[in-house]
N, C-alpha and C positions, 0 to 999 in steps of 0.2 A: 162558119165559126163553130168551135167546139163548145158544147154544153156538157159538163160532166154530171152524171146522175148516179143514183144508187143501183140502177138497172145494168150498168156496164160492169165488165169484169176487169179487175185491176191486178196487174202482175208487176212485181218489183224484181229487177235483175240483181242477183246476189253478189256479183263482182263489179268492181269499179270500172267505169267505161271511159274510153277516149272520147271527149266531147267534140272532137272534130268530125266524128261519124255523122252521116246524114241518113235519110230514110232507108235506102237500100242496104247499107252495111248494118244498120240496127235491126232491120228485118231478118237478116241472116243470123245475127246474134240471138234473136228470139227463137229461130228455128234450131240452130246448132247448140247453143249453150243452155237455153231455157227449155228446150224440148217442146215448144208450142208452135202452133200454126199462126204466123203473123197476119194471115188473111181472115181470121175470125172477126166477123162484124161486131162492133161495139166492144172491142178489146182495147185496153189501155196498158201500155208497156212503159215502165218507169226505169230510167237509168240515172245513176249518180256518178259524179266525178270522184276521183280519189280524195280530193280535199273536202268533199261534202258541201261545197259551196255552189255547185252547178248541177242542175238536173235537166234531163231531156225527157220529154213525154211523147211517145209515139202512139198515135191514136188511129185505129182502123174504123172508119165510118163506112157509109154506103158507097161502095165503088171508089174509095179514095183513102189515102193516108194523109195525116197531118202531123207536123212535128212542132213541138213547143220547147223553147229553152228558157229556163228560169235561173237567174244568178242572184244570189244574195250578196249584199254589200259587206256586212260584218259578221253575220251569224253563220251557222252551219245547219244543214238539214239533219234531222235525226234519222236513224236507220230503224226499220221495223225489226221485230224479234224474228229470228230465223227458226223455222220449224224443220227439224232433222228429217221428217218424213217426206218433204217435198223437194223437188229439184230447183225450185225458185220460190220466192215469196208470193203469196196471193193475199192481198189486203182488201179490206172492205172500203166502201166509199167514205165513211167518216174518217178512217185512218188516212185515206188519200187526201182529204181536205186538210187535215191537221199537218200532214207531210208537206203539202204544197204551200201552206201558209207559214211554214217554218216554226210551227208550234212544237215546243219540247214536251214530250209525254214522259212522265216519270214511271208509269206502270201501264203496260199494255198486255192484254191477254189474247191468245189465239182462240177464236171461236170455231167450233166444229163446222158450222154452216158456211164458213168461208172457204171450205175445201173445194 
């Protein structure tokens, strides 16, 4: 079972994702589109559907991958603020919690320590 903590690294894919993709195709997206190594331990990769109602979370734990799918009934997930300096979003744990709970944030700032 996955326990998300503030010690993990959270990366949000900047482009909408086909929610039919499974672990292997999403790992390739992490490598090719996000420019990251999908095998980094304690890394969490977040993918959003075009409609913003479905999210997939690819987690790399110790010697295994896990995949979670979250679908909202009526609401939409919010998108984090895009930082032009990065090839993908990197968000902090508190933003991840707000994102997965479907909380709408009206103002979000990018912290330099999230780099």
